[in-house]
N, C-alpha and C positions, 0 to 999 in steps of 0.2 A: 834662729831668725835671721843672721846670715845668709844663711845657704841656700835658704827661701827667692830674700832679695838679691843675692848674686847668679841665682836662677834666671832669672824673673832678668838682668839685667842683660844676662847672656843670653838669653832668647830674643829679647828686644832690640840687639847687637845682630841677631843671626834675621830679623824680619829686613834690618836698614838696608846688610848687605845684599840679597837676595833681592830689594826691590834695587836694591842702583845696578848688579849684575843681572837681574833676569827678566823679563816683561811683566814675568808673575813669579807673584808669589807661592815657593814648595813651603807648606804646613807641614809645620811638625805635628805630628799624632803620640806625647807623652801618656802613658798610662798612668796615673797615679791614684793606689793604695792607701789609704789612709781611715783609722781606725780612728774614734775619737768617742768620748765619753762627756758629757756636759753634768755638768755635778750643781744641779739646783739645789738650792737654799728651803729655805719654809719658806714660803706665801702666804697661804691662808692656814689656820688649825688642822680643816679637812686632808693638809700636804704635809703633817707632822713626817710621815711612815718614808718620808724623802731627806730628810732631814738627819737620820741615823748619822751617825760616824761608827754605826758597827756592820759589817756584815757576815751574817750563819741564817745557816737553814733553821738555824732552832726556833721553832714559830715562837715558841713559849718566852725564850730571852727575846726573839724580837717584839712583842706584847707588850714585856716589860720595858722597853727601853722606848716604844713610845708613849705608854703611859708616863715613863720620865720629861720627855720634853713635854707632853703635853702638859703638864704641871709646871715646866719650868714657864712654857708662855703664859699658862693662866696669872704663875706669879707675876712674872716680867709687863703683864699688860697692865696689873694693877697696881705696883709701883708706880712704873716711868711711861702709864700712855698708852703705851708702841708696842708690838707684838714682837717676838724674838728675835725675828730677822730685822727688825729694823735697829739689831744692836751695831757695835762695832763689829764687834767678836764674836756672835753667838754659840759656835762652833765651841769656843773655848769655854762660855757659862756654861751651857751642856759637860765639858770634862768635867770640869771642876765641882758639878753637880753630884756626875758618880764620884767621882776620886769623893767626895767627900761622903757620899752612901758606904763605899768599900773603905774608910777607914773606919768610919761609925763599928762598921759587923766585926773589924779587926779589933776595935777599943772593948767589946766584950769576951774577947778570948784570951786578952792577953792578960801578962803583971802588972804587978805596981809602973817596974822602971818603966817597960814597956808602952803601959800605960800615960803614963805624962808626956814623953815623946810624941806617940801617937795625935794626943791630942793638942799637942800644938802645932801639931800639922793641920790637923782641921781647925784651929785657929785661923790660923795665916791663911788657907785657904778657901775658909769662910770673910776675909778681909777683903782677898782680892776680887771673890766673887761678886759683894758691896759693888767695890768700884764696879765691876765689867757689868754689870748691870742696867747700871746708871750712863756703862756709857754710846748713847745716844746718836746716832745719824742724824746732825743738826741742819737744818734748813741751808742755812749759808753752804755747808759740808756741798749738800747734794748741787746746789747753784753753783758750785766752785767747780765743780765738775762737766756741769754743762757747761760752761762756759770753757775750759779747757777743750770738752770738745768741737767748741764753737769754733775755736783758737787753729786748733789741728787740721781741721776743714780749710776754712780762710788760708792757711800757709801751702797745707798739701794742692788747693788750686792751684794759685801760682806754683807750685814749681812744679806741676805738668804743661799747665803754660809756657812755661819759661818766663814769668816774668818777675820772678823774685826781685825783689829792690836793689841795685846794686848789682846783676846777674844777671841783666834784663839779655835775652836772647843769650846768656855767655852758660847760661844752668849746666852741670856735667849731665850725660845721662844716665849715670846712678844714683841724681838726686830727682832727675823725674822720675825714677822709678819707685826711688823713697814715697814721691809723691802720694800714686796709687795702694803702697803698701801703707800708709798712715791709719785709709779706715781700720784695717786690724790690728796696727797696733797700737793706737791710740783713739779715734771715734769712736767705733761703739764702745773699747773697754773703757774708756771716763762716762760715756750713762750706761753701763752695766754698775759701775763702780759704787751711782748712786743710790743700789737697792730700787730702782721700779718696780712699778707695779708688777702682778705675772702674769694680764699678757704683753707689756712690754717686758719682764724678763726673759720670756717666752721666740718673741719675737730678736731680740737681740742675743740669743741662743742661736738661731740656725745664720745670722746673720753671720756672726762671729765663725761659724765652719763652711756657712757658703762663702763669705772675702778673700779667705787663702788660697780656697781650690780654682775660685776669677782668675784670681789674682797667677794665680801658677797658668794658667791653662790659656788664658789669654794674649799672652804674648808671645805662643805659637803662632796664633791666627791674624795679630795687627801689628803693627810698629808707631802704633796709634797711643802715646802713652792716656795722653787728655781722656779718648775713647774708653779707654781700659778703666781711668777714674770715673767716669759717670757709668761705667755698668757695673762698680762696686754699690754707687748710691741708689742702682734702680736693685737691684738682689737687698740692698737695707731696707728701701723703701715698699719692695711685694713683701717682706718677712715682717712687717710692723700691718700691714692690710693682708697676710693670709694668717697671722695672729688675733688679729683683732676681730676681722669680720668673715674670712673662712671657719676659720674651727674655731671650739673652745681653746681656752688657756690648756683645760686640764686634758685634752685630747692631742692637744700642739707639745705639752710638757709627756709627756707618755710614749707620743710618737719619737720622739727625740733621746726618752734614753731608752726604747727597746731597739734600738739600730746603736747603738752606742756600743763599743767596743773597749779592749783594753789596749796594749801596747803604748811604746816612748810617747806619743801624740798627745796619748792620755796622759801625764806627769808634765807635759809643756803645756797642756789646758790647762792644767790647776794652776802650775807657779802664778800663770798670766790672769786668771781667772778672782782678781784681787775682788773684784766687788762682791763674790759670793758669800764674805763673809765667815772662807773659810781662811785666811790666811795668816791669823797665829792660832796654837790650840789645836787645831785638827789631828787625829788620830792616824796614825799611818794605817 
């Protein structure tokens, strides 16, 4: 994160120097090869297979996993009136259910002493599971995330235009660069954290990948941090248009997943993706 911001700062500095000493700006042409993977949580019952935390080529095991998630989704819907993806920690619920199943199987083949220990573990996990199944993201929390996103947008706007109260015209270039990076650091993640609908989630997934690429590339071509801020805004708006009106949400999700790859950035995106519902309890 810091490296990306520093790189943008250096590129902006480069643009300023070139504009001052030369009648034309010599554009840099950095080649950026980023592999990414967006792990989408359960959006609808028909998307259950995308929610599995087990990656196995065994079709039988995968079908078993999908059936487990479908059952859990139905139970959560009956108990709480919401689908699995609307819980605070859906992956933790799935993992707890899986652990209980495994422990129950062990119970039938264990001795008397071991049975008591295993039963205690099962009871403890069932108690935790009951709490997690009721941990639904409430509307006030969703509104809080929206407010956080709006506030971050206003602050970032003031930063790129160098009109932050108390620093009018004197905000360091690093602060202005941070202004357009706030799209990726706070605005988009805050919107994703509130567990939006399928189409909006897909739109924000696209924006979450496109925004940092744009913020890294544009400083090589322009010294105008406000222009880069508006370019990020345009990417977010275009992502919404694409997800809602050009392609069906399911097709967008499949495209993102098919283009996805592994690598270091995958771990970074998972760490930042606190809106996916996998921030606690997900298996590695």
